[in-house]
N, C-alpha and C positions, 0 to 999 in steps of 0.2 A: 576908169579903165575900159578900153574898148573890148568888146566880146571877140573871142576867137570865132572865125567862121564855123558854121555848124557842121564840122566834119568829125565831131566827137559825140557819139550817142551816149545817153546815160546808161543804158543797158550794157554797152561795150565798156564803159568806164568801170562799172561795178565788176564785170568779169575780169578786167585787167587788175583790179585791186585784189581779187581772189588769187589770181596768178602770182601776185606779189604785192604786199601791202604798200611798198614804196614805189609802185608803178608810176612812171612819169605821165602826168595828165596836164592838159592846158590849165593855166591859172584860173580860167573862167571860160565857160562855153554855154551857148544858147540852148534853151529848151522852149517848147511851146508854152508861152505865157510867162517866161522868166529866164533865169540862168542858173548854172551850177558853179559852185566854188569849192574845190578840194581844200579842206581845212587842216588835215593831218593824215598820216598814212591810214588808208582804209576808211576815211571819213569825208563825206561830201555834204555841203550845205546847199539846199535848194532855195532860191530867192525869187519870189514872184515879182513881176513888173508892177502889178496893181493888186495888192492883197484884197481878198474878199472881205466884206464888212464882218467884223467880229470873228474872223477865221484865226484860230489859235495855232501856235507852233506844235509840231509833232516830231518826236524823236523815234525813229524806227531802227532797231538794231537786230542783226541776224548773225549767226555764225560765231557766237561766243564759245560754243562747243563745236569743234571742227567736224564731228560726224553727224550733225543735225542739219541735213541738207534741204529739207522741204521749205523752210523759211527763206533760204537763199534763192531757191528757184522761184518762189512766190514773189519776192521783191523784184527779181529779174523780169518776171511777167508784167508786173505793174509798170516798171520802168520802160519796157518795150512798148507798152500801150501809150505812154507819154511821148516817147520818141516818134511814134506813128501819128501823133496828133489826135488820138481818140479822146483825150481830155487835156485840159490846160492847167498849168500850175497857177494856183491863186492863194497859197498859204505857205508860210515858211516851214522848212523841215530840215532835219539832220539825218542823213542815212549813214549807217555804220556797219561795216564788215568787221566783226569782232576780232577774229583770230585767224588771219589768212594762213599762217604757217600750219596751224592745226587742221584747217580745212584741206590744205594740199596733202597733208599726211593722212587724212581720213581718220584722225584720232580725236577723242573728246578733248584732250589737252596734251601738252608736251611735258611740262614739269609739275604743274599743279592746277587745280580747278580755278580758271579765271573768274568764274562767277561767284566767288567767295571773297574777292579782294577789293571791293569797291568801298573802301573806308579811307578817308583822307589821312588819318594818322595810323593806318594799319599796315602800310607797306613802306619799308625803309628805302631811302633813295638809292642805296647801294645794293639792294636785293637783286641778285643776278638772274633770277628766274625770268623766263620770257614773259610769263603771264603777269608777273609783278610790274615789269616795265610797260606792258600793254595796258594794264589797268590805269596807270598814271596818265598815259596818253589819252585814254578815253574819258577819264574824269575831267581833265583839262579841256578837252574838246566840248564836253557837255556844259561845263561852266562858262566857256566863252560864248557858246551859242545862246544859252539862256540869258546871259547878260545883255544880249542884243534884242531878245524877244520876250519881254515881260508879258505876263498874262494880260489879255485885253479886258476892257471894262464891261463886257456883255453881262446880261442879267439872266443867263440860263436859257439860251435859245434851244428850240426843239432839235434833238439830234446831237446836243453837246458840242456844236461846232466851236463854241467859245471856251472850251476847257482844254488847256494844254495837256498833252498826253505823251508818255513814253511807253511804247509798245516794244518790249523785248521778246522776240519771237524764237521759240524753241520747239523741239520735239523730245518726247520722253523715251527712255531706253526700254520701256516695257508697254504692254497693252494696258488699257484702262477701261473701267466701267463708263467713264466719261472721257472719250479720246481727246476732246478739245476743251481745255479748261484754263481759267485764269488763276494765277497766284497773286494775291493782293498783299504787298509788303506791310509789315507792322509800321504804323505811323500815327502821330497825333493829327495828321491831315486826313479827314475822312474822304472817301470817294464820293464825288458829287452824284446825286441821285440820278441825274440825266445820263450818266455813263453806263449804268447797268443795262438799260434797254439797248444801247448801242452794241455792247458786247454780246448780248443775246442775239441781236440782229446780224452779227458777224459770224454766227454759227457756233458760238461757245455753248457748252452744255453744263458747266459747273464753275464755281468760284471757291477758292481756298484762301482764307484769311490767315496770315501769319500771326503768331502771338508774341513774337520777339524779333529784335533786329537780326537780320540775316546777312547783310552786306553784299547783296546781289546788285546787279547793274540797275534794275528797276527800283530797288530799294534806295540806291544812291540818289536817283532823281527825286524820289518822294521825300526822303529824309533831309537832304540838303537844300532842295529847291521847292518843295511843296507840290510837285507835279503829281497828277494821277498816273502813277507808273504801275505797270503790270508785267509779270513774266507770263507769257501766253504759251501754253503747251498745245501744239497743233498736230496731234497724232504721234506716231511712233517713228523712231529713227529708221531711215532707209538710205541706201546709196543714191547718188545722183542718178536721175532718170527713172527711179523706181517709186517716186512719190505720186500720189493721187492728188494733183493740184486742183482738179475739178471739185473735189470735196471741200477745198479751201477757198473756193471762189467767193463766198460771202466775206471772208477775211480780206481777200484782194479788193473787193468792193469797198470795204471800210478804209483801207489804206488809200485807195484812189480818192474817195470822198474827202478824207482828211487833207490830202495834198491839193485837191481842187477847191477846197473851202466851201463844200456843199454839205447839207445835212445827210448823214449816212442813214442806211436802213436801220430800223429799230424793231424790236420784238418784245413781247411781254416778259418782264423780269421773272415771272413765275416759271418760265422755261428753264431757268438756271437752278441747279441744286447748289445750295450753299453749305460750306463746311468751315470750321475754325480749328486750327491746330491747338491741341491740348498739351502735347508733349513732343519734344525732340528726343528721339531714341539715339543715344550716343554709344559708340563703341569705345570702351575704355581698356579693353584687354585684348591680347592676341587670341585668347580662347573665347571666341564670340560666335554665336550662331543665331540665325533667325529661325523661328519654329514653324516655318511654312515653306511651300515649294518656291524655288528660286524664280519661277516664271509667273508668280502671282500677279494679278492685275492691280493697278492703282485703284484706290477707293474700295478695295475688298473689305467687307465688314467683319469684325470680330466681336463676339458677345461677351458679356460679363464672365470673368474667370478664365477666359481662354489665354493660353500662353502665346506671347509674341516673340520673345527672345531670351537667350541665356548668355550672360557675360561672366567671364571668370572672376571679375572684381565686383561688379554690381549685382550679380545674381540674376534671378528671374524677373522678367517684366510681364505682368499679366494685366488684362483689362479689368478696370474697376466696375462700378455700378452702371456706368453709361457705355453703350456700345461705341467702339472706335473703328475708324477706317484707316487703313495703312496706305500711305502715299510715299513714293520715291524710296522703297526699300532697297538697300544695297549693303549686303554683309561684307563686301570686299573693300570697304573704305579703310583708310588708315586709322590708327588709334587716335582718339580725340576728335574724330570726325562724325558727322551725322550719318546714322545708318538707316533712319526712316523718320517720317513724320506720322504722328498719331492724331487723327482729327475726329471731331464729332459733328454730326449734322446740326445745323442751326437754321432759324428762320431767315427769310430774305431780309435785307436791310429795310427798315421801316415797317416791316410786318409785325403784327402783334405776336407775342410768344405763344407757343402751343400750350394748350391746356394740359395740366398735369393731373 
């Protein structure tokens, strides 16, 4: 298929997909070093002319929650630099605008939380909710893309260029002791050791390992495809134009390096604080309260015996013998939903356990 003349910029295409997920785009258009192919509403594949040696595929998703604008602006910045020829495409990628309708509405979601629906047998085909329909489209797009781009046979190059990644970019609804952190989905597939220095080099400050399946988008890629997938929290929710993108420049550099097929910056893994979820705090009753201020920061520590929550059915939740850190607390969730994660500090992967 012949390429469309280069009258469609990637940054403009992404903006049009935000204006409407079904925006009409050329079937294929040129980029420096390759071309772009729209694959589904809100989904664009980037195909290099000459892939760099051992450069693995990357999935970059933004806007699964419509009010999380910083990742959208960050991806737009990276795309604009490609349009300007500041770097050349040399690795396959899938770019995803998660929920254009929610983005335009400035709301986290419209009917239900999209980032809880990525389970192949978990969403009925006739489920009328917008997010259920969207989850099916995105799962199919990821399946098709990864069927084309199997993991390369590299042996662990410096900078993890040969490790396929899914980076699902978010911002949190509250402040955090670690504003930029990775959530590592629960999986039998361990994160390659070369990835942690890359995340540290991209400006992340902490990593939180899930203890059970959560059916988020990054979990989908890891659970069904074995990718090193992460939910990356990049600061706090803010309106368009109010984000400090300069603070996220190390993350922009990582995205560019992945798409250019070059080794990204790395840093000592010791710069990351590591945590593991011990318990999901669930709301089971209408009579439910969290026992701390509504604006508490993520990763706030609670010591042994301290009260965390009171539920009309489950009663009190208190900290046991090991101090716990509260992450993603939200007392306003619906019944049966997660109201917080309770996590403990753990050694870095591969580090010897602390002496007791």
